[in-house]
C-alpha positions in Angstrom: 42.4 -61.7 36.5 42.1 -63.9 33.6 42.8 -63.3 30.2 41.2 -60.2 28.2 39.1 -60.6 25.2 40.0 -57.4 22.9 38.3 -56.6 20.0 40.2 -54.4 17.4 38.2 -52.7 15.0 40.2 -52.1 11.2 42.5 -54.8 12.4 44.1 -55.5 9.2 44.8 -51.4 8.7 48.4 -49.9 9.2 47.6 -48.7 13.0 45.0 -51.5 13.8 47.4 -54.4 12.8 50.0 -52.8 15.2 47.5 -52.6 18.1 46.7 -56.2 17.4 50.2 -57.3 18.0 50.7 -55.1 21.1 47.4 -56.6 22.5 48.6 -60.2 22.0 52.3 -59.2 23.2 50.3 -58.2 26.5 48.7 -61.5 26.5 45.2 -60.8 25.3 42.9 -62.8 23.4 42.2 -60.7 20.2 39.3 -60.6 18.0 40.2 -58.6 14.5 37.4 -57.2 12.9 37.7 -56.5 9.1 35.1 -56.2 6.4 34.2 -59.3 4.3 36.8 -59.7 1.3 39.2 -57.3 2.8 43.1 -58.1 2.5 44.8 -59.2 5.9 47.8 -59.5 4.9 49.4 -57.1 7.5 48.0 -60.0 9.8 49.5 -62.7 8.3 51.2 -65.4 10.8 49.3 -63.5 13.7 47.6 -65.7 16.5 44.1 -63.8 16.5 40.5 -64.5 15.6 39.3 -62.8 12.6 36.1 -61.8 12.5 33.8 -60.5 9.8 32.0 -57.3 10.0 31.5 -53.5 9.1 31.2 -50.7 11.5 28.4 -49.3 9.6 26.6 -52.5 10.6 25.3 -52.5 14.1 24.2 -56.2 14.0 27.9 -57.3 13.2 29.3 -55.0 15.9 26.8 -56.9 18.4 28.4 -60.3 17.5 31.6 -59.2 17.3 31.6 -57.5 20.9 29.8 -60.2 22.6 31.6 -61.3 26.1 34.4 -58.7 25.1 36.2 -57.0 28.0 37.8 -54.1 25.7 37.0 -52.6 22.4 40.1 -50.5 20.4 38.0 -48.8 17.5 40.9 -48.3 15.0 38.8 -48.4 11.7 38.3 -45.2 9.7 38.4 -44.0 6.2 41.2 -42.2 6.2 41.9 -39.8 3.1 43.2 -36.3 3.2 40.6 -34.8 0.9 37.3 -35.9 -0.3 34.8 -34.5 -2.7 31.8 -36.0 -1.6 32.5 -36.5 2.5 29.2 -38.6 3.1 31.0 -42.3 2.5 33.7 -40.9 5.2 31.2 -39.7 7.9 29.3 -42.6 7.6 32.3 -44.7 8.6 33.8 -42.2 10.9 30.9 -40.6 12.6 28.2 -43.5 12.4 30.7 -46.2 12.7 32.2 -44.7 16.0 28.5 -44.5 17.2 27.7 -48.0 16.0 30.8 -49.4 17.9 30.0 -47.4 20.7 26.5 -48.6 21.2 27.6 -52.1 20.4 29.9 -52.2 23.0 27.7 -50.5 25.6 25.2 -53.2 25.0 27.8 -55.9 25.5 29.1 -54.3 29.1 32.3 -53.6 27.4 34.7 -52.2 30.4 36.9 -49.8 28.3 36.5 -48.2 24.7 39.7 -46.8 23.2 38.6 -44.8 20.0 41.5 -43.7 17.5 40.5 -40.2 16.3 42.9 -37.7 14.7 45.2 -34.8 15.5 42.7 -33.0 13.4 39.9 -32.8 15.9 42.3 -30.7 18.1 42.8 -26.7 18.0 46.6 -26.5 17.1 47.2 -22.7 18.5 49.9 -20.9 16.1 53.3 -21.2 17.4 52.4 -23.8 19.9 51.9 -27.7 20.6 48.2 -28.5 20.6 46.5 -29.9 23.8 43.7 -32.4 24.3 41.7 -29.3 25.6 42.0 -27.4 22.5 39.0 -27.7 20.3 38.7 -26.6 16.4 35.8 -23.8 16.2 35.6 -24.8 12.6 36.2 -28.3 11.1 38.5 -29.2 8.4 36.8 -31.0 5.5 38.9 -33.9 5.6 38.6 -34.2 9.5 34.6 -33.5 9.4 34.0 -37.0 11.0 36.1 -36.3 13.9 35.1 -32.9 14.9 31.3 -33.5 15.0 31.2 -32.9 18.5 27.3 -33.9 18.5 27.8 -37.5 17.3 31.7 -38.4 17.5 33.8 -38.7 20.6 36.1 -35.8 20.6 39.1 -35.3 23.3 36.8 -33.1 25.9 35.8 -34.5 29.1 32.2 -33.4 28.7 32.1 -34.9 25.5 33.2 -38.1 26.9 30.5 -38.1 29.8 27.8 -37.3 27.0 28.8 -40.8 25.4 27.6 -42.5 28.5 30.4 -45.0 27.9 33.8 -45.6 29.0 35.7 -44.2 26.4 39.4 -43.4 26.2 40.4 -41.1 23.1 43.7 -41.1 21.2 44.3 -38.4 18.4 48.0 -39.7 16.4 49.3 -37.1 13.9 51.2 -38.7 11.4 52.0 -42.5 12.2 54.8 -44.3 9.8 56.3 -47.4 9.9 56.3 -50.9 8.5 53.4 -52.7 7.6 51.8 -49.9 5.7 50.9 -51.9 2.7 48.6 -49.7 0.7 50.4 -47.2 1.9 48.4 -44.7 3.7 48.0 -41.2 2.6 51.0 -39.6 4.6 52.7 -43.4 3.8 52.4 -42.3 0.3 54.0 -39.0 0.6 57.2 -40.5 1.7 57.0 -42.9 -1.2 56.3 -39.9 -3.6 59.2 -38.2 -2.2 61.7 -40.9 -2.2 60.4 -41.8 -5.5 60.5 -38.1 -6.8 57.5 -37.9 -7.7 56.8 -34.7 -5.3 57.9 -31.5 -6.9 58.0 -29.7 -3.5 57.2 -30.1 0.0 55.5 -28.0 2.8 56.7 -27.2 6.4 53.5 -28.2 8.2 52.9 -28.6 11.5 52.1 -32.4 11.9 54.9 -34.5 14.3 55.4 -38.2 12.9 54.8 -40.9 15.3 56.7 -44.0 14.2 55.0 -47.4 15.0 
């Protein structure tokens, strides 16, 4: 089998840049999708093809997915709380739909979608599993809980999208190259800088990159 060509959406982001590195280490030829004028510092010195596009723009995705073997959809509007969730919905739900549509048209063999632990139901006092779903979506995770338009962890939903989708639900990833930082990275920075006066005992489990 020859070298695979893999597209990574959100490749310049914290998770995305690590996915790019992992795929290159595996021997893939990687296309790194980033929006026009986006900061690509996290990809500096990495041997990948930077392609400009936006998950809200289906035509740009059609170009990016052309001749790809796999698509790793990591792009997301990651904020812990928003007043107006429409922009987040446009990226996380409509954008996911666009990525799947473009990948299907291109005949991509596998799509890996990065969702969130917020899409899972977490039983009180017990770990959540992929077959646990929320009855009511949390506002900050609305885009990943709209079962009619965004892939969830259920096999039924996987079949419904009509594409070979693998879904991962990361919790609180932390580690190097979190340049912005992400909202969860900001919590650690604020705590260490003594700008956070208190902390809560939550149910999230950090995953170090």
